[in-house]
N, C-alpha and C positions, 0 to 999 in steps of 0.2 A: 237276404243276408242271414248268415247263420249266427245265432247267439248261443254261445256255449257256456254251460254251467260246469265249472271245474272244481268248486270247493268240495272237499272230502270230509266226511264225519264218520269215522270207523273206529270200532274197538274189537278186540278179539278175546275169545274164551276157549277153553279146552273142550267142554261138553255143554249140552243143553239139559234143562230139567226134564223130568219124565213126561210131563204133559206135552211139551213141545215135541219131544221125540216121538211120542205115540200119535201125534198129529200128522206125522209123515206117512201118507197113505201108500198102499200098493207094494211096499218093499220092506220085508223083514230084514233083508240084507242091509239096506240103507240105515234103518233104525239101529241095528247092531253096530255098524261102523261109527255112527255119530255117538252112541252111548259109550263106546270104548275110547273115543277120542282119536280115532284113526284119521279123521279129516279135520282141518281147521274150521272153526265156527266164527263167522264175522257178524257183528251187530252193526247195522247200518242205520244211522239216525236220519229220520225225516225232519229236516230243519225248517226254520222259518223262511230261509232263502228258497228252499224247494217250494214251499207254499206260495210265496210271492212270485217266483218264476213261473209256476204253473198258472197262476191267475193272469199273469201278464202275457205269457207266450204260448201256453198250451190250451187253456180253456177256450179262448176265442176261436180256435180251430175246430173244436170238437162239435159234432152234431148234438142236438138236444136229446131229451129222454126218448127212449124207444117205445115205452109202454103208454097205453091210454088208460085214463081213469074209467071205472066201470060205468059211470054216469055220462061219459063222453059219447057224443053221437057217433064217433068213429070206432067205438070199441068193438062192435059186432064185426066190422070189416077187418079190424086188426086181429081179433081172435080167430076169425076164419082163415086168414092168411097164415097165422102162426101154426094152426093145426095142419094146413095143407103143406107147409114147409117141413114140419116134423115128419109127416107121412112120406113125403117125396125124398127127403135128404137124410133123415136120421134113423127112422124106424127100421128100415130093411136091414141095416148093419148094426142095429141095437146101439146106436150112439146117443150121447147125452147132449142136448142143446144147452150148453152151460150159460151162455150170455154173461160170462164173467166180465165185469167192468172194473178196472182199476180206478181208484180215486186219482185225480190229476196229480196231486202232490206225491202220492205213492208211485205213480208212473215215472215222474221226474227223478225221484230218489233211486228207483231201480235202474233207470237208464244211466244215471251217474255212477251207480255202483258196479255196472257192467264194465266200466273202464274201457270203453270203445275208442279206438283211434282211427285215423284217416284210412288205414289199410283194411279195416274191418267192414264186412258186409253182414247186416243183421236181418233176421226174419222172425216174426212172431207167428208161431204155428197155432192157429186158433185165436186170431187177433180180436174177435168181436168187433167193436166199433173203432178200433185202431188207436186207443189212447197211448199204449206203450210204444208202438211204432212211431207215432207223432212225437212222443217225448224224446225218443232216440234222435229224430230228425232235428228237433229244436235245441236239444241239450248236449249233443255230442257231435263229433266230426266224422262219424261213420260214413263210409262212402255209399252204402245202400241202407235204406230203412224201409223194409217191405213187411207185408203181413198177408196171411191167407186165412180165410174164414169160410166155413161150410155154409153158414146161414146167408141167404141172399139179402135179408134185411140188414144184418150186421155189416155185410160188405158195402151195401149202399150208403150206410152211415159213415163208414170209413172213407169212402170215396169223396164224400162231402168235405171231410177234413183235408184230404189230399188236394182237392181243388182250391180250398182256401189257402193252403200253404203254397201251392204253385211251384213245386220243386221237383226236378226230374228224378232225383235219387229216392223219392218216395213213391211206392207203388203198392196196390192192394189187389188181391186175386180172390175170386170166389171158387172154392173147390175143397177137395179132401186134402188135408195136410200131408198125407202119405204119398200122393202122386200129383198134386195140383200145382206144384212149383218145381223148378230145377234146383234141388237141394245143393248141388255142386257149386252153385253161384254164391253160396253163403259160407261164412266162417263161424258165426254165432247165432244159435237158435234158442228161442225161448218158447216154452210150451206150458200153457195154463189150462188145458182142457179138463173137463170134469167127467166123472163116470167111473166109479170104483170097479164095476164089472168090465166095461169096455176099454178103459184106459190101458191096462197092461197089454192087451192085444194090439191096440193102435200103436203103442210105443215099441212093441216088438217088431211090428212091420216097418216102422220108421227106422229103427236102428239097423235092421237088415239092409235097408236102402242106403243109409249113410255109410255103413261099413263097406259096402260094395264100391264106393267111390274112391277108397284108398287115399283119403286126404284128412287132415285134422279138423275137428270141430269142437266147439264148446256148446253143450246142450244144458240149458237151465230149465229145470222142472219146478213148477210152482205148486208146492204143497204135497208133492209125491216123489217117490223114488222109483228106481227100476232095478229089478233083480237081474244081475248080469253074470253071476258066478257060472263058469263053465260054458258061457255063451260068447258069441261074436269074436272068437279067437283071442280072447283076453285083451281086446282093443278098446273096450269101454270101461271106464273107471270113475267112481265117485271121488271128486277131488276137493270138495268144499261144501259148506252150508252157510246160508246167509239168513238173518232174521232182521226185520225192520222194527224200529221203535221210535218213540218221541225223544227229543233231546232231554237228557237228564234222567231218563227212565232206567230201571234196573235190567236184569237179565233173567226174567222169569216169563212164564206163559202169559201172565196178566200184563206184563210190560210190552209184549210183542204186539205189533199191529197186524190184524188179519189182512191178508192180501186182497180178499174180495169180501165186500159186505161188512157187517159189524158183528160183534159178539163172537160166537163160534165160527171157525173157518180156518183154512190153511194159513200157516204162519212161517213156514220154512221153505226157502229156495234151495234146491239141491243142484249142484253143478257137476256135470259129467264131462270128462274129456274123452274124445274119440280120436284114436291115432291110426 
């Protein structure tokens, strides 16, 4: 049975402070657009309801921690597999194995903020252990909640969550986000991959593929933008930015919740429309 979280907690502002703007990686064009107020900025509150919902509906589905403590007997095997996976899957194409994990309440808030309806098909490109995909599955009525992850270990953990959920509209795939899924099957794409050097190249390849389909998409980039001026036939445009915060917080860098980890980290979701 689906349990949908529909409560909304949003506010809007014209621009972001300088520290938030400069935290948008990989795209001078996106930073300028946000600074000028060319796109709307939404502040999305992570509420107590999000935290409660995540604890009751999302966290029981998610696999446990992926990492082993250094004094754990399994650490040597874990470390060896990590190195092998990096060499086989990431190193040749100079990709960054981010292992970015959203906190459960953050995943629920983002899923809610995406405003997905029953006609929407969602895919997380670089889904790690699947927290956001599973949040979409339990907190929205989206017709598909899929994810793709290059890491075999990450995909294995995501598949545990899918098995626990036991729902056909949830699926996870192991592979490269550029060619490992049928992008035409989706309407809304989320991407939180890391790698200041490799990310622009990966996103350029992805956008070429999406534009070739001649269908509309929403693409949400977590913590980074894309330079699109003069490219893709004018079919890719930045249409909004979203920042997460706790209820009652202000609208500064220090009020914003990092998307991954604590302290320093990406704080701005940039949404692009592909037509």
